[in-house]
C-alpha positions as CSV (number, residue, x, y, z in Angstrom):
1,M,74.0,11.8,24.4
2,C,72.9,11.0,27.8
3,D,69.4,9.7,27.3
4,T,67.5,7.4,29.5
5,V,64.7,5.2,28.3
6,T,62.9,3.1,30.7
7,P,63.6,-0.3,29.6
8,A,60.8,-2.3,28.2
9,L,59.8,-5.4,30.2
10,G,62.3,-8.0,29.1
11,S,64.5,-5.5,27.2
12,R,68.2,-5.2,28.2
13,R,68.8,-1.8,26.6
14,T,69.4,1.2,28.9
15,R,70.9,4.6,28.5
16,A,72.2,7.3,30.9
17,P,69.5,9.6,32.4
18,L,68.3,12.7,30.4
19,S,69.4,16.0,31.8
20,A,67.1,19.0,32.0
21,H,69.7,20.8,29.8
22,S,69.7,18.1,27.1
23,L,66.0,18.0,27.0
24,R,65.8,21.8,26.6
25,L,68.4,21.5,23.7
26,R,66.4,18.6,22.0
27,A,63.3,20.5,22.3
28,R,64.8,23.6,20.7
29,E,66.3,21.4,17.9
30,G,62.8,20.0,17.3
31,N,63.7,16.5,18.4
32,I,61.0,16.6,21.1
33,A,57.5,17.5,20.0
34,T,55.2,18.8,22.7
35,D,51.9,18.4,20.8
36,E,49.0,16.3,21.9
37,R,49.8,13.8,19.2
38,S,53.4,13.1,20.7
39,R,51.9,13.0,24.3
40,H,49.3,10.4,23.2
41,E,52.0,8.4,21.5
42,L,54.2,8.6,24.6
43,Y,51.2,7.4,26.7
44,R,50.4,4.4,24.4
45,K,54.1,3.3,24.6
46,L,54.1,3.7,28.4
47,E,50.8,1.8,28.7
48,E,52.2,-1.1,26.5
49,T,55.4,-1.1,28.5
50,I,54.5,-0.5,32.1
51,G,50.6,-0.9,32.1
52,R,47.7,1.4,32.2
53,D,47.7,2.6,35.9
54,P,51.5,3.4,36.1
55,A,51.3,5.1,32.6
56,N,48.4,7.3,33.9
57,T,50.4,8.2,37.0
58,L,53.4,9.2,35.0
59,M,51.5,11.2,32.5
60,E,49.8,13.0,35.4
61,Y,53.2,14.3,36.5
62,L,54.0,15.9,33.1
63,P,53.0,19.4,32.7
64,P,50.0,20.1,30.5
65,V,52.2,22.2,28.2
66,G,55.9,22.2,27.4
67,W,58.4,22.7,30.1
68,A,59.3,26.1,28.9
69,D,55.8,27.2,30.0
70,V,56.1,25.9,33.6
71,A,56.8,28.6,36.2
72,T,60.0,28.3,38.3
73,K,60.6,29.5,41.7
74,K,62.6,32.3,40.2
75,D,59.6,33.2,38.0
76,L,57.3,33.3,41.1
77,V,59.7,35.5,43.1
78,A,59.9,37.9,40.2
79,L,56.1,37.8,39.9
80,E,55.8,38.5,43.6
81,G,58.0,41.4,43.3
82,R,56.1,42.9,40.5
83,L,52.7,42.3,42.3
84,D,54.3,44.0,45.6
85,A,55.4,47.0,43.4
86,R,51.9,47.1,41.8
87,F,50.2,46.9,45.2
88,E,52.4,49.5,46.6
89,R,51.5,51.9,43.6
90,I,47.8,51.1,44.3
91,E,48.2,51.8,47.9
92,A,50.0,55.1,47.2
93,R,47.3,56.0,44.9
94,F,44.5,55.2,47.5
95,E,46.4,57.3,50.0
96,R,46.4,60.3,47.6
97,I,42.7,59.8,46.9
98,E,42.0,59.6,50.6
99,A,44.0,62.8,51.2
100,R,42.0,64.5,48.5
101,F,38.8,63.3,50.2
102,D,40.0,64.6,53.6
103,D,41.0,67.9,52.1
104,R,37.5,68.1,50.3
105,F,35.7,67.2,53.6
106,E,37.7,69.8,55.4
107,L,36.5,72.4,52.9
108,V,32.9,71.2,53.1
109,D,33.2,71.3,56.8
110,Q,34.4,74.9,56.7
111,Q,31.7,75.9,54.3
112,I,29.1,74.4,56.5
113,K,30.4,76.2,59.6
114,T,30.4,79.5,57.6
115,L,26.9,78.9,56.4
116,E,25.9,78.0,60.0
117,H,27.4,81.3,61.3
118,T,25.7,83.3,58.5
119,V,22.3,81.7,59.2
120,M,22.7,82.1,62.9
121,S,23.7,85.8,62.5
122,A,20.6,86.4,60.2
123,F,18.4,84.5,62.7
124,R,19.6,86.5,65.5
125,A,19.1,89.7,63.7
126,E,15.6,88.7,62.8
127,V,14.7,87.8,66.4
128,L,16.3,91.0,67.6
129,A,14.4,93.0,65.1
130,A,11.1,91.3,66.1
131,I,11.7,91.6,69.8
132,T,12.6,95.4,69.4
133,A,9.5,95.9,67.3
134,Q,7.4,94.0,69.9
135,T,8.9,95.9,72.8
136,R,8.3,99.3,71.1
137,A,4.7,98.3,70.4
138,F,4.2,97.3,74.0
139,V,5.9,100.5,75.4
140,L,3.7,102.6,73.2
141,A,0.7,100.9,74.1
142,T,1.3,101.0,77.8
143,L,2.1,104.8,77.5
144,G,-1.1,105.2,75.5
145,F,-3.0,103.4,78.2
146,L,-1.5,105.4,81.1
147,V,-2.1,108.8,79.4
148,T,-5.7,107.8,78.7
149,F,-6.1,106.5,82.3
150,S,-4.6,109.7,83.8
151,A,-6.9,111.7,81.6
152,L,-9.9,109.8,82.8
153,L,-8.8,110.2,86.5
154,V,-8.4,113.9,86.0
155,V,-11.8,114.3,84.5
156,L,-13.5,112.1,87.2
157,R,-11.9,114.1,90.0
158,K,-13.3,117.3,88.8
């Protein structure tokens, strides 16, 4: 195997570096446990070997979960593609809703214009009827006055 273990201070034993592939294989085989107990044990060994501060620094670089749970650039690109597709569907849905609102407002505008025309026609008819009735009454009153005045003049001339 091509493992590397950081040599303990004063130790002369070294191994070749661990490849990502060999780590994944060992994790699948159950040779590498990724639970809290094993992480704590690793920290303790690091602390004994290289000291507290360097051990803290190294442990901070480890993911909080197993490497299988860490997102890769490929995962992020795939996620971006799915999010873009989802946003495009949402945008298309909003466009359909907006078109429905536009159609609905157009219908409401037409109904308002029709109602306005109906109301104005009825108003004109009422005004015309009132003016006609008033004019008729005025003409009849004026004729009545003229007939009465003419009769009075005829009587007074005699």
